[in-house]
Every structure is written in structure tokens, then in C-alpha cells.
C-alpha positions as CSV (number, residue, x, y, z in Angstrom):
1,T,146.7,156.6,91.9
2,I,145.7,155.1,95.3
3,M,141.9,155.0,96.0
4,V,140.9,155.3,99.7
5,D,137.4,154.4,100.8
6,H,135.4,156.9,102.8
7,P,135.0,155.9,106.5
8,S,131.2,155.8,106.1
9,T,131.6,153.3,103.2
10,I,133.9,151.1,105.3
11,M,131.4,151.2,108.2
12,A,128.5,150.3,106.0
13,S,130.4,147.3,104.6
14,S,131.3,146.2,108.1
15,E,127.7,146.4,109.2
16,Q,126.5,144.5,106.1
17,L,129.1,141.8,106.8
18,Q,128.0,141.5,110.4
19,D,124.3,141.2,109.3
20,E,125.3,138.5,106.9
21,Q,127.1,136.6,109.6
22,D,124.2,137.0,112.0
23,E,121.8,135.7,109.4
24,S,124.0,132.8,108.6
25,R,124.3,132.0,112.3
26,H,120.5,132.3,112.7
27,Q,120.0,129.9,109.8
28,S,122.4,127.4,111.3
29,L,120.6,127.5,114.7
30,E,117.3,127.0,112.9
31,E,118.7,124.0,111.0
32,E,120.1,122.5,114.3
33,N,116.8,123.0,116.0
34,S,115.0,121.4,113.1
35,L,117.3,118.5,113.1
36,S,117.0,118.1,116.8
37,C,113.2,118.2,116.6
38,W,113.2,115.6,113.8
39,S,115.7,113.4,115.7
40,Q,113.5,113.6,118.8
41,T,110.4,112.8,116.7
42,K,112.2,109.8,115.1
43,K,113.3,108.6,118.5
44,T,109.7,108.8,119.9
45,L,108.2,107.0,116.8
46,A,110.9,104.3,116.9
47,K,110.2,103.8,120.6
48,Y,106.5,103.5,120.4
49,F,105.6,102.5,116.8
50,W,108.7,101.2,114.9
51,Q,110.3,98.7,117.3
52,G,108.8,95.7,115.6
53,Q,108.1,92.3,117.2
54,Q,110.3,90.3,119.4
55,L,110.9,87.0,117.8
56,D,111.3,83.6,119.4
57,Q,114.9,82.8,120.3
58,T,115.2,80.1,117.6
59,A,113.8,82.3,114.9
60,K,115.7,84.5,112.5
61,Q,114.8,87.9,111.1
62,V,113.2,87.6,107.7
63,Q,116.0,89.8,106.2
64,D,118.5,87.1,107.0
65,Y,116.8,84.8,104.5
66,Q,116.4,87.2,101.6
67,N,119.5,86.2,99.6
68,D,119.5,82.5,100.6
69,Q,117.8,80.7,97.9
70,A,118.4,77.3,99.6
71,V,115.8,78.4,102.3
72,P,112.2,77.3,101.4
73,F,109.9,79.9,100.0
74,H,107.5,79.8,103.0
75,V,110.4,80.5,105.3
76,R,111.9,83.4,103.3
77,H,108.5,85.0,102.9
78,R,106.8,84.0,106.2
79,K,105.9,87.6,107.1
80,L,104.0,88.1,103.8
81,L,102.3,84.7,104.1
82,A,101.5,85.2,107.8
83,M,99.6,88.4,107.1
84,S,98.0,87.6,103.7
85,I,96.6,84.1,104.3
86,P,94.1,85.1,107.1
87,A,93.0,88.1,105.1
88,I,92.5,86.1,101.9
89,V,90.5,83.4,103.7
90,V,88.3,85.8,105.5
91,H,87.6,87.8,102.4
92,I,86.8,84.7,100.3
93,V,84.3,83.5,102.9
94,W,82.8,87.0,103.4
95,W,82.3,87.9,99.8
96,S,81.0,84.4,99.0
97,I,78.3,84.7,101.6
98,M,77.4,88.4,100.9
99,M,77.1,87.8,97.1
100,T,75.3,84.5,97.2
101,Q,72.8,85.7,99.8
102,D,72.6,89.3,98.3
103,S,73.0,90.7,101.8
104,F,74.5,94.1,101.0
105,Y,71.3,95.8,102.1
106,L,72.4,95.0,105.7
107,F,74.8,97.9,105.6
108,T,72.0,100.5,105.4
109,E,69.5,98.8,107.8
110,P,68.9,100.7,111.1
111,L,70.7,99.4,114.1
112,G,70.0,99.7,117.9
113,S,67.5,102.0,119.6
114,Y,69.0,105.1,117.9
115,D,68.3,103.7,114.4
116,K,71.8,104.2,113.1
117,P,72.9,102.4,109.9
118,R,74.8,99.2,110.3
119,Y,77.8,100.4,108.3
120,Y,78.7,102.5,111.4
121,M,80.0,99.2,112.9
122,S,82.2,98.6,109.9
123,I,83.8,102.0,110.5
124,T,84.1,101.3,114.2
125,M,85.8,98.0,113.7
126,V,88.5,99.6,111.5
127,F,89.7,101.4,114.6
128,G,88.9,98.4,116.8
129,S,91.1,96.1,114.7
130,M,94.0,98.6,114.9
131,V,93.6,98.7,118.7
132,A,93.5,94.9,118.9
133,G,96.6,94.5,116.8
134,A,98.7,97.2,118.5
135,T,97.7,96.5,122.1
136,S,96.7,93.8,124.5
137,E,93.1,94.8,124.0
138,G,90.7,92.9,121.8
139,G,88.4,94.5,119.2
140,G,85.6,94.2,121.7
141,A,87.2,96.8,123.8
142,V,86.2,99.4,121.1
143,A,83.0,97.7,119.9
144,F,81.3,97.3,123.3
145,P,81.3,101.0,124.3
146,V,80.3,102.2,120.8
147,M,77.5,99.7,120.6
148,T,76.1,100.3,124.1
149,L,76.6,104.0,124.4
150,A,76.6,105.4,120.9
151,L,74.2,103.0,119.1
152,G,71.9,102.0,122.0
153,I,72.4,98.2,121.7
154,A,71.8,96.0,124.7
155,P,75.0,94.9,126.5
156,P,74.4,91.2,126.0
157,V,74.1,91.7,122.3
158,A,77.2,93.9,122.2
159,R,79.1,91.3,124.3
160,D,78.1,88.4,121.9
161,F,79.1,90.6,118.9
162,S,82.5,91.2,120.6
163,F,83.0,87.5,121.1
164,M,82.1,86.7,117.5
165,I,84.2,89.4,115.9
166,Q,87.2,88.5,118.0
167,S,86.8,84.8,117.1
168,V,87.6,85.9,113.6
169,G,90.1,88.8,114.1
170,M,91.9,87.3,117.0
171,V,92.3,83.9,115.4
172,G,93.7,85.5,112.3
173,A,96.1,87.6,114.5
174,A,97.1,84.4,116.4
175,F,97.9,82.7,113.1
176,T,100.1,85.6,112.1
177,I,101.9,85.6,115.5
178,L,102.6,81.8,115.4
179,V,103.7,81.8,111.7
180,M,106.0,84.7,112.2
181,R,107.3,83.0,115.4
182,V,106.8,86.0,117.6
183,A,107.9,85.4,121.2
184,V,105.0,84.4,123.6
185,E,104.9,83.2,127.1
186,W,103.7,79.5,126.8
187,K,103.1,78.8,130.5
188,A,100.8,81.8,130.7
189,L,98.9,80.6,127.6
190,L,98.4,77.2,129.2
191,Y,97.3,78.2,132.7
192,V,95.4,81.4,131.9
193,S,93.5,79.6,129.2
194,L,92.5,76.8,131.6
195,G,91.3,79.4,134.1
196,G,89.7,81.5,131.4
197,V,87.5,78.7,130.1
198,A,86.2,78.1,133.6
199,G,85.7,81.8,134.2
200,I,83.8,82.5,131.0
201,I,81.5,79.5,131.6
202,L,80.9,80.6,135.2
203,G,80.3,84.2,134.1
204,L,78.0,83.4,131.2
205,E,75.9,81.1,133.4
206,Q,75.8,82.8,136.7
207,V,77.2,86.3,136.7
208,A,76.3,88.1,133.5
209,P,72.5,87.1,133.6
210,R,72.2,88.7,137.0
211,L,73.7,92.1,135.9
212,A,71.5,94.9,134.8
213,P,72.7,96.8,131.7
214,P,74.0,99.8,133.6
215,Y,76.1,97.6,135.8
216,S,77.6,95.9,132.8
217,K,78.7,99.2,131.4
218,M,80.0,100.3,134.8
219,Y,82.1,97.1,135.2
220,F,83.5,97.7,131.7
221,V,84.6,101.2,132.6
222,C,86.2,99.9,135.9
223,I,88.1,97.2,134.0
224,W,89.4,99.7,131.5
225,S,90.3,102.2,134.2
226,S,92.3,99.6,136.1
227,F,94.1,98.7,132.9
228,A,95.0,102.4,132.4
229,I,96.3,102.7,135.9
230,G,98.3,99.6,135.4
231,L,99.9,100.9,132.3
232,F,100.7,104.2,134.0
233,L,102.4,102.4,136.8
234,L,104.3,100.2,134.3
235,N,105.7,103.2,132.3
236,R,106.7,105.3,135.3
237,T,110.1,103.6,135.3
238,L,111.6,104.0,131.9
239,D,114.7,101.8,132.5
240,R,113.1,99.0,134.4
241,T,114.4,95.4,133.9
242,V,112.1,93.2,131.9
243,F,112.3,89.6,130.7
244,S,111.2,87.5,127.7
245,G,109.3,85.1,130.0
246,I,108.4,84.3,133.5
247,Q,111.7,83.9,135.4
248,D,112.6,81.2,137.9
249,W,109.5,79.1,137.3
250,E,110.8,76.3,139.6
251,S,111.1,78.7,142.5
252,G,107.3,79.1,142.6
253,M,106.9,75.6,144.2
254,V,105.6,76.2,147.7
255,W,104.3,72.8,148.8
256,K,104.6,69.3,147.4
257,A,102.9,66.1,148.5
258,P,105.3,63.4,149.7
259,G,106.3,60.5,147.6
260,A,105.0,59.7,144.1
261,L,101.9,61.7,144.8
262,G,104.0,64.9,144.7
263,R,104.2,64.6,140.9
264,Y,100.4,65.5,140.7
265,L,99.6,67.2,144.0
266,Y,101.5,70.3,144.7
267,F,101.0,74.1,145.2
268,H,102.9,76.3,142.8
269,W,102.1,80.0,143.5
270,K,103.0,81.2,140.0
271,R,100.8,78.6,138.4
272,E,97.9,79.3,140.8
273,T,98.3,83.0,140.2
274,L,97.9,82.6,136.4
275,L,94.9,80.3,136.9
276,A,93.3,82.9,139.2
277,F,93.9,85.7,136.7
278,G,92.4,83.5,134.0
279,I,89.2,82.8,136.0
280,L,88.9,86.5,136.9
281,G,89.5,87.6,133.3
282,G,87.0,85.0,132.0
283,I,84.3,86.4,134.3
284,F,85.1,89.9,133.1
285,S,85.0,88.7,129.5
286,S,81.5,87.3,130.1
287,M,80.3,90.8,131.0
288,S,81.6,92.8,128.1
289,G,83.5,90.5,125.7
290,S,86.9,91.7,126.9
291,G,88.8,91.1,130.1
292,I,91.0,88.1,130.0
293,D,93.4,89.9,127.8
294,I,93.7,92.8,130.2
295,C,94.1,90.6,133.2
296,S,96.8,88.4,131.6
297,F,98.7,91.4,130.3
298,S,98.6,93.1,133.7
299,A,99.7,90.0,135.5
300,L,102.6,89.3,133.1
301,T,103.9,92.9,133.0
302,L,103.3,94.1,136.6
303,L,103.8,90.9,138.6
304,F,106.2,88.9,136.5
305,R,108.0,91.8,134.8
306,V,107.6,90.2,131.3
307,S,108.3,92.6,128.4
308,E,105.2,94.1,126.7
309,K,106.6,92.8,123.4
310,V,106.0,89.3,124.7
311,A,102.9,90.0,126.9
312,T,100.9,91.6,124.0
313,P,101.0,88.7,121.5
314,T,100.4,86.3,124.4
315,S,97.2,88.2,125.3
316,V,96.1,88.2,121.7
317,I,96.4,84.4,121.5
318,L,94.6,84.0,124.8
319,M,91.7,86.1,123.5
320,A,91.6,83.9,120.4
321,I,91.5,80.7,122.4
322,N,88.9,81.9,124.9
323,T,86.5,83.6,122.5
């Protein structure tokens, strides 16, 4: 006996099969979109957060030493040592002072004209340290506006606090950078530091005492805004050519004294530019506790086309030296 399906049954089966195919195709499209979204997210995170540091040309990645027992312990584990030693030293000193002096009551004491508890500054510096480690800004770039605007503290006190907190945090960060052998621009460190020392002394003695508190806050906002504009201009060209250091340093020689005097008396525009940015950044730092890092970063990236991966650790070490 031959069984023949009714036409309506065949049509219903065909429609069901079509629905199943459409549903399967829809799920495939959703999976593709999800994978595409995740791939784009990973690409963005890798570009802005997961790139890691650019090491010095003579340094090797830590992973290259993992299975080589002939390499000394401090070389194989330099990343762990570089990050843990500053933290351990600071915590030993801090806990020793706080416990021997019984100074934990300071956390709840009122601070500033708004009588806010002091532990607000601890919370603030959690974010300040993140900003200082991830960008060319020092922790004072976060501390200064919070202290002056949110807590009602006088700008000179906020500036001095920024100097003191950066003298701990930035020195620890500089130690980590040097031990991990992260690439830095050494010529910029030398000449910007020389200019920065002169600029900070000049600013603390002559400029900052003449500024009223509102003007100090205004100058801080202007410096930050200039930095933001500089970063915007820097990132407009995605495929721009960058270098690991200042290129063609010798070509900066403009004038040289004749004879043996030329070894000491000459005009090198790249050197003088770094000195000038150091002096300007030092004066800015004397107002708000942050400035030489912004000036050096802007000069290196915008003028000399140095990679941000090199300019950022360079500015961190500069801030450690000058604060």
C-alpha cells in the first residue's frame, strides 16, 4: 500500500522547514554580530589598555627568561621586583609611623573650609595614582582640583601636597620604569630637568607668591585644557609616524663658536627647546604642583614625534626628579 501525504501536510512541513532555516540563519547572524562586537572590543582594549610598555632596545621581554635557569633571579623576575619593592618600602615606613605615633585619628579629622574628613584624600589618590601611572600626568593633576574646589583648601597647600605625594609616588614609579628597562628619552630627561629646576625655583620665589588663589586655579585649568587640545591634535592622525627617541639630534646644531671654544659655546635648537619647555613647565609646576610633565610630553610627542610609549615614562621620571 502506498501512502500519499495530503497537499496541506506537505505545505505545513515545507513552511516548518523554512522557519527552521530562517531561525538558524538568524542565530548565525547574531553569533557573527556578537563575535564582531567582541573582536572590536578586544581591538579597542588592546590598542588603549593592553599594549604594554616599550622596552629599551637592549632589554628582553620577561617571558624570554622564564625557562632559562642560568639567568639570575633578579633578571628573570624583574617585573615582580620592580613593582613590589617600592610598595613594600612605602608600606613599611607608613605603617611604622602610623602605629608608633598612633596617628590613625587623622583619617576622620576635618579638612579644609568644608570640614570634610581626611580619608576623602585617600580615596582621591587611589584615582590620582591610576592617572599618574597610565598617563603623563602626575597625581597632583587629580589632587589639586579636588583639594581646591571640592575640599576648600588653599592652592599653596594643595600645591605643596601635590609635590610631596608625587615625591613618593613618582619616585616609586621611576624606580619601576628603570628596573623594568622601559624605553625613555634620555636627552629630554637631562635638558628638561635642568630647565625644570630653574623654572620651579623661579616660580616658587617670584611667580606663585604673586598669584591670588583664583588665578592659580585658572592657570591650572588653562594648562589642562592646552594638554587636552594637544592630545586631540596628536590623535587625529591614526597612522602617523613616531619614533623611539628624538631623531637626528646632530642636525639641531645651528651655530658653533670657532676653534676649541666651539666644544662649549654653541646653539643647538633642539637642546634649547627642551631647556625652554623645562623652564616653562617648572613655572607651571610651582603654581599647581603639575606642569613640567605636561610640557615635556607635549614637546616630545607634538614637536619631536616621539612615541607616547616613550614620552609617558620620560615625563614620569621628570616629575620624580623635579618634585
